[in-house]
C-alpha positions, 0 to 999 in steps of 0.5 A: 904437550902441556899434559906431558909437562904436567905429568913429568913435573908430578912424577919428579915431585913424587920421586923427590918426596920419596927421599926422606925417612921418618926414623928417629933416635932420641939416644943423644950424641951421634944418634941425635945428630943423625936423627936431626939430619933425617928429620931435616931431609924428611922436611926437605923432601916434603917441601920438594913434594909440595913445591913440585905439586904446586909447580905442576898446578901452575904449569897446567893453569890449575891454581886457586886460593893460596898454596896451603889451600891447594895442598890441603885440597889435594890431601883431602882428595886422597883421603876421599879416595882412601875412604872409598869415594868414587872418582866422580864424587872426589872430582865434585868435592875438589870442584866445590873446594876450588871453584875449578870446573869439572875438567880442571878438577879432574886434571888437578886430581891427576896431579894430586894423586901421584904426588900425595897418594900414589897407592890410589893411582888406579882410581885415576882410570875411573875418570 
């Protein structure tokens, strides 16, 4: 049951995060207002992604340090996957950074990847 709740929260955070756009228009006037609105929406989406991710960690009892450290650790795990590191190596890095045991590090990564690097989700099958 806990796993289903954590997964649901992670997927919800991912869906909310996809609502923003990084487009900008520096031409002034209405274009500048639209650009500002897009920037605000992007910022809100990123905040929603972080909030959803952190809520999922709390629901799974996977917290450590402050919120910034947990988000940074998640993003580092994504960078490690993108750099070609194995799931075992990434899990070890997360464990070192967080102090979480191997099982909790694995669960942390299972929440982090859909939230911050969905393109790496196939690497979760290596656990």
